[in-house]
C-alpha positions, 0 to 999 in steps of 0.5 A: 561836790562834797569835799573832805574838808566839808565833812571834817568841818561838819564834824567839828560843828557837830552837824549831822550830815549824809557823808558820801564816799569821797574820791581822793588821789590814791584812794577814798574817804569813807564815813564810819560814823559821826566824826569818823572818817576812814582813808582807804588806799586803792592799792591796798597790797602796796600801801604803807602802815595804818595810822589812827589820827585823833583830835578833839578828844577834849573840846577846847584843844583846837590846834589838833583840829586845825591840823586835821583841817589842813590835812583834809585841804591837802587831800582835797587839792591832790597835793597829798595822796592816800597811800596808807590806811588811816582813820581820822577821828574828831573826838568830842564834837559836842564839847568842841561846839561848847568850847569846853574840855568836856560836858559831864566827865573827862572823855579821855579817862573812859576808854576801858572795856567792861566798865560801869555803865553811865548815861553821860555824853562822854560815856556814849561817845567813848563807846562809839570811838572804841567800837570804831577803833576796834573795827579799824584795827581788825582790818589791819595786819599786826605790824609794828609800824602801825600807830595811833597818834592822839593829838592834844594841847595842854592846859598850862605852859610847859618847859617842853611845849611839845611832848609825847606821852607813851602809855603803859603797855607791853608794846615796845615802841620801834626805834624808828618811831622815836626818831620820827617823833624827834623829826616831828618836833617833839621835845620830850617824852613821858613814859607811863608805868600805870594804866591810864585808860586814855584813847591812845592807851586803848590802842596800845593796851587792847590792840597792841599797837604803838600809840602816843598822846601828843601834846602840841603846845597850849590850849588856845582858841581857833585861829590863835594857835602857832601852827608854824611851830607844828609844821614838822608834825603836820608833815609827819601826819601827811607822810603817814597818810601818804605811806611815805618815810618820815623825816627823822632826827636824833633821839637824843635831842628829846628829853625823856621822863618816866612817870612814877606815882600819881597825885590823886584828889581824894577830898573836896578840900584839896589844893596843890601847894604851888602856883597855878602858873607852874609849868609842866616838867617843873622840878621839885627837890626831895621834901618839897610839899606838893599838895594838901588833901583833907583826907589823904593829908599832905604829899611831899617829894620823897628822896628822888627829885620829881618833875610835875606833869599835868597838874590840875587841882580842879579834877573830879574826886578820885581823879589824877591831879598830877603825874610825878615823873623822873628824868631817865636816859633815852631808849637804847 
């Protein structure tokens, strides 16, 4: 008998297989496409709010994939029941097999409708993922308790190893979600003010669903991740699937930041003005030099101290080389 874990593993290995409907306690798993699995509760009228749980949008970020494998194991064993609709997404199987972030271009910048056509592997995959998410959200009521949780790991160390990125959008994050993020072990929140066209931004912008990109530590190989530190996150994901209440904690336990300007790489002759091992959320004082670009010139910190997030000098031309964030108070 085919198990959900076998289906998840096949997706991670980028293997084309026939995926039958799988009976689980409380519901069933239904294939929606390569690496796309819908969990459908039997008692739809009494189920909890829906969740999109995505992992592997970048192929070298393995800890989120291991969490999805553990969720599949629990569903197969019957220790976790399906009590709410969920969509499990294995984002970029080809990059996972290659062990790299992406093949041709960054998939997590392509989730925008009516964009220019391209034939890259990432553009094709983005179209598949957007269509599947469109269909899934169309089936779900407009409930503020629905969520898209896009799981990632960061390229570099961070002052806050586990942090949430709240995409820009008109959706107000419910107070209960902030408390659940704290209860799931998140240490900081970065709220964006500009459109980013990431996968979580897609659900927030086009479908008006609360959504987050969740950074769960640093990139590591399969089997080398500290999953013990992610146990609270795994418990929250399981609670979402089961339709149960989340463990919560004091929102004030998390640090909050708001993204301001983006540092964009304009020319080939571009470099960041600090060491490669500088951690996410490192503070820079007014006047500090951040980058040099042959066309855009030098970038300095203005009058307000900033915290650098996601610095990466090796991005494509025209792409974001860093976010510049300011510390803010927790939401009221």
